[in-house]
C-alpha positions, 0 to 999 in steps of 0.5 A, spaced: 497 529 499 495 535 504 502 538 503 502 538 495 495 540 495 498 547 499 503 548 494 498 548 487 494 553 492 501 556 492 502 556 485 495 558 483 496 564 487 502 566 484 500 565 477 494 570 479 499 575 482 503 574 476 497 576 471 494 582 475 501 585 475 500 584 468 494 586 467 494 592 471 500 594 466 497 593 460 491 598 463 497 603 465 500 604 458 493 604 454 492 610 459 498 613 458 497 611 450 490 615 451 493 621 454 498 622 448 493 621 443 489 627 447 495 632 446 500 635 441 506 635 441 509 641 438 516 640 435 517 648 434 516 653 438 510 657 435 502 657 435 499 652 431 493 653 428 488 648 426 489 648 418 484 646 413 478 648 418 475 654 414 476 650 407 473 645 404 477 638 403 475 639 396 479 644 394 485 640 398 489 636 394 494 630 394 500 628 392 505 623 392 511 622 396 515 624 391 512 630 391 513 631 399 520 631 398 520 635 392 517 641 397 521 639 403 527 640 398 525 646 396 523 648 402 516 651 400 512 648 406 511 653 411 506 649 416 505 641 416 501 637 421 502 629 421 497 625 423 500 618 426 494 614 426 492 615 418 499 616 416 498 623 413 500 630 412 497 636 412 501 642 408 500 649 407 505 650 402 508 657 399 504 657 390 508 663 389 513 668 391 507 672 393 505 670 398 500 665 396 499 658 399 495 652 398 493 646 402 495 640 400 495 633 403 500 626 402 500 619 404 506 617 408 510 610 410 515 609 415 517 613 421 513 619 422 518 622 427 523 622 421 518 626 417 517 631 422 525 632 423 526 634 414 520 638 415 522 642 421 530 642 417 527 645 412 523 652 416 516 648 416 512 649 422 511 641 425 505 639 429 505 630 430 498 628 433 496 622 434 502 619 437 503 612 438 505 611 446 511 609 448 512 604 453 518 606 459 523 603 459 522 601 467 516 598 465 518 594 460 524 590 465 517 590 470 513 586 465 519 582 463 522 581 470 515 578 472 513 574 466 520 570 466 519 570 475 512 566 472 516 561 468 521 559 472 516 558 478 513 553 474 518 550 471 522 548 478 516 546 481 514 541 475 521 538 476 520 537 483 513 534 482 517 529 478 522 528 482 517 523 487 515 519 480 523 517 478 524 513 484 524 517 491 518 514 494 514 520 497 520 523 499 521 531 497 526 531 492 532 533 495 538 531 499 533 531 506 530 525 509 523 526 509 522 522 517 516 526 521 518 528 528 513 525 532 515 528 539 513 524 545 508 520 542 501 518 546 502 511 545 503 507 552 506 500 554 498 499 557 495 500 549 500 494 547 495 487 550 497 479 547 504 481 547 507 481 554 514 478 552 515 483 547 513 489 552 518 486 557 524 485 552 523 493 550 523 496 557 529 495 558 530 501 552 526 505 556 531 505 562 536 506 558 533 513 555 531 515 561 537 514 566 542 510 563 547 512 570 546 506 573 547 503 566 554 506 565 557 505 572 557 498 571 559 499 564 553 496 560 552 500 554 545 501 551 544 497 545 543 501 538 538 496 535 532 493 537 528 489 530 521 487 531 519 481 526 513 477 526 507 476 522 502 482 519 498 486 523 501 484 530 502 490 533 510 492 531 509 500 529 505 500 536 511 497 541 515 503 537 511 508 539 509 506 545 517 505 547 518 512 544 512 514 549 514 512 556 521 514 555 519 521 553 523 520 548 523 523 541 520 519 535 522 519 527 518 515 523 520 512 516 519 507 512 525 503 509 522 504 501 524 512 503 530 511 502 530 508 495 532 512 489 534 510 482 539 516 482 545 513 486 548 517 493 541 520 494 539 515 500 546 514 503 545 522 504 537 521 507 540 516 512 545 521 515 541 527 515 536 522 518 541 521 524 543 528 524 536 529 526 536 524 531 542 526 535 540 533 535 533 531 538 536 526 543 533 522 547 529 519 540 527 514 536 529 512 529 523 507 526 525 504 519 517 500 518 519 495 512 526 495 513 527 489 508 526 494 502 533 497 505 536 491 508 536 485 503 541 481 503 548 483 498 551 479 493 547 479 487 549 481 480 554 486 479 551 493 479 544 491 479 543 494 485 548 500 488 544 505 490 540 501 495 547 497 496 550 504 497 544 506 502 545 499 506 553 501 507 551 508 509 545 505 515 551 500 517 556 505 518 551 510 522 549 504 527 557 503 528 558 511 530 553 510 535 554 510 543 551 510 550 552 517 550 548 518 543 541 516 547 538 514 540 536 508 539 534 505 532 528 500 532 525 496 525 520 492 523 519 486 517 515 481 516 521 478 512 528 477 517 530 471 514 532 476 508 536 481 511 543 482 510 548 478 515 551 484 518 545 488 520 544 483 525 550 482 527 552 484 534 552 492 536 547 494 531 540 490 530 543 486 536 535 485 540 531 481 535 524 480 538 518 477 535 512 479 535 508 473 534 500 472 533 496 472 540 493 466 544 487 466 547 489 470 554 492 475 548 486 476 544 481 476 550 486 483 552 486 485 546 478 486 545 478 489 551 482 494 549 479 495 542 472 495 546 474 501 550 469 505 547 465 501 544 458 501 548 456 493 549 450 489 550 450 485 556 450 478 552 457 480 549 462 474 552 468 477 551 471 470 553 467 465 547 469 470 542 477 469 544 476 462 543 474 462 536 479 467 533 485 463 533 491 466 529 487 472 527 492 478 529 491 484 533 489 489 527 484 483 524 481 483 531 481 491 531 477 490 524 473 485 527 470 490 533 470 496 528 465 492 524 461 490 529 460 497 531 458 498 524 453 493 524 450 496 530 450 503 528 446 500 521 441 497 525 440 503 529 442 500 535 445 504 541 449 498 543 453 492 540 451 485 540 454 478 540 451 478 534 454 483 531 461 481 534 460 474 530 458 478 524 464 482 524 468 476 525 465 473 519 466 479 515 473 481 517 475 473 514 470 473 508 468 479 507 460 481 507 454 477 505 451 477 499 444 478 500 442 479 493 445 473 490 440 468 488 442 460 489 437 455 486 435 450 491 439 444 488 446 449 489 443 450 496 442 443 497 450 442 494 453 447 499 450 444 505 453 437 504 459 441 501 460 445 508 456 439 513 462 434 511 468 439 513 463 439 520 462 432 520 469 429 518 471 434 524 467 431 529 470 425 527 477 426 529 480 425 533 484 431 534 482 437 530 477 442 532 470 441 533 467 446 528 463 452 531 460 456 526 458 453 519 453 458 514 451 457 507 451 464 507 454 467 501 460 471 502 466 474 498 468 468 494 466 463 498 458 459 497 459 458 505 463 457 511 465 453 516 469 455 523 473 451 527 475 452 534 483 452 534 488 450 539 493 455 540 499 450 540 506 451 536 507 443 534 504 438 531 503 431 530 502 427 525 495 424 525 493 432 527 496 434 520 492 428 516 486 430 520 486 437 517 487 435 510 482 430 512 477 435 513 478 440 508 478 435 503 471 433 508 466 437 502 468 434 496 468 426 499 461 429 502 458 431 494 460 425 491 457 421 497 451 425 496 450 426 489 456 420 486 459 427 483 464 432 485 464 440 483 468 446 483 466 448 490 472 445 492 477 449 490 481 452 495 480 446 499 484 443 494 490 448 494 490 449 501 492 441 502 496 440 497 500 446 499 500 444 506 502 437 504 508 438 500 510 442 506 511 436 510 514 432 505 519 437 503 520 441 509 517 437 516 520 430 514 513 426 515 513 422 509 517 414 510 519 414 504 524 420 503 525 419 510 529 425 514 530 429 506 527 436 506 528 441 500 529 448 505 534 452 501 537 446 497 531 445 490 536 446 485 540 441 488 535 435 488 535 429 484 530 427 478 528 421 483 528 424 488 522 429 485 519 423 482 518 420 491 517 427 492 511 428 488 508 420 489 508 421 497 504 428 496 499 424 492 499 418 496 497 423 502 491 426 498 488 420 497 488 417 503 486 422 506 481 423 500 479 416 501 478 416 509 474 422 509 469 419 503 469 412 508 467 417 515 461 419 510 459 413 508 459 410 515 456 415 518 451 418 512 445 419 517 449 425 521 451 428 514 444 428 512 441 430 518 447 436 518 445 438 511 438 439 512 439 443 518 443 448 514 438 448 508 433 451 514 437 456 519 442 457 513 446 458 520 449 453 525 452 454 532 455 450 536 449 448 540 446 447 533 450 443 530 451 439 536 442 438 536 443 436 529 448 431 530 444 428 537 438 429 532 440 423 528 443 417 532 437 414 531 439 413 524 434 416 521 436 423 518 430 429 518 426 430 511 430 433 505 428 438 500 430 432 494 430 425 495 437 421 497 441 417 491 443 410 493 450 411 496 456 409 491 462 405 491 468 408 495 471 412 490 478 414 490 480 419 484 487 418 485 491 411 486 496 410 492 502 409 489 505 402 491 510 402 497 517 405 497 519 397 498 517 395 490 519 401 487 525 400 482 531 399 484 536 404 484 543 405 486 543 404 495 543 411 498 546 413 505 538 414 508 538 406 505 544 403 508 542 407 515 535 404 514 537 398 513 543 399 519 536 400 523 532 395 522 538 389 523 538 393 530 532 391 532 530 399 532 524 403 528 524 408 524 520 415 526 514 414 521 512 406 519 511 404 512 505 407 508 498 404 512 492 402 510 487 408 508 484 407 516 490 407 520 494 413 515 498 419 518 500 423 513 500 431 513 495 435 510 493 442 509 488 446 515 484 452 515 480 455 520 476 458 515 473 454 510 471 457 503 467 454 498 
């Protein structure tokens, strides 16, 4: 943007200069014309008296142009003064052979020079006044050249500014790459927190770039490619910059979309130019962000994406041409490793594939320390506690959390950032700022309180699910309330855990039914989450007894209609079981539900300690007073009845999984999961979320 503004300023300066030159030339011409009008130019040498100065104009006679021609032919005109501005000729004509003269005048049309030449040829003394100035040919040439230069410059600038809009992705409009050269970035490995394994993997690239001699003595070659993949905001770009900073190498940063152009061959030319620059500045690191924009798998319709494929081919050729003497490393980042072409990922190109995942608790603690290094913190700040409740947050989200907390402290005119500011920053980073101007009726506030209380209580009654750390009914963004869980960092989950996650997500909808006997639209986000995860559990994780080990990953178009019906029935059963169990839990612990809802209505924001206190107050069985009378508990509600067990489904031809199951039963071995159990003992998958948003 800054470069475009500077070009616009240059264009305006050139146009202003051209107009100034044109204005100066026109002023010069006017001055020349004025000088010529004040100076008489005699055609014949000799005195030129002012005719008619002593006579009255009444004595002059006006003759026609034809009469003028006759007098000229007869050579009777002795003197003539031609006024070019008026188109008039004042004549002194011999009246008779005796020498008497008369003063006549005649108007003419056409070129005055031709008339002056005819009169001079007839022996008349001719004087021309008010002659129009003639522009010298040099001035005409300069004027036309200035106008032509301005027109050509404007035309070229318009073409160059239109080229990026036609598919260059912000490149400068020619065949050269616009990769920015950043010599020795200031980032270091100490600035990268929360991903120690990643730093260890890329550290050996530093040794290759700094001192490759020990590796060459052993016949080792430097890997030419490093690809960093993982969720957004985990620090992939920072790792590449830190590698260049530690090695003291030149850093060329470019996006994958910069090589994609509508014109065939331009992307490949930019690739060649980029690698030529990197070799000239070795040791160097080329960082291609979002490489999936240019490196997707080939094999689509012929000619559908020929430019991208040519660019990818050129990238493959350039990486094949690398050797250990080039001291150039190509690092790339992507969020979609599965979409990249296999030729990019083979050995010899991007042979090092490093996953940059979400940080664990200790990593989040160190990331918070890095981002709060220049922030004055209050004595009550506990980063360990904050790291516990920020699971599944990336480094970028944690940085935004600290920044939001600092903004809140600055608004309050405080000199330090408190724990409350950090907690508020967490909520703002997750759900947006609080809507303080939003007005709600008491009925709506109570409904939201029961909804969030249902989430919290279901988590408390679950065996494996994390407990709620905070609950609020203050509206934020699209959410009317929030429930935050302290998630545990683990990569493997059981079927019971997934079932409890789905149960907790549906706890808000179940609480509405238990309290009011009806449900609202507040559970739209909850339903979306549990449906997505339940379908993933059946289609990809094999957590259904009816489908067994069948998965649909990569084979969605090869599944029969009957299998799809079974999958839909299993997803429906899992959702119905989770919802029914949530209603059962809340019915059995109605006093705790009322106590939590009352506390939320009174405080609007509950911490973990306040949640425990509200649950302890309900152990006696009597809930705290409510803002409105409590309705009688309705009967168990199951809006979606569970389908019949798989054994009583309509018969179908025996399939491989049925044969295997029958053999396992006959041999006395059990399958991985039992058949669908009653509601109280059901283990199914569900959608979990660290933040529940209404």
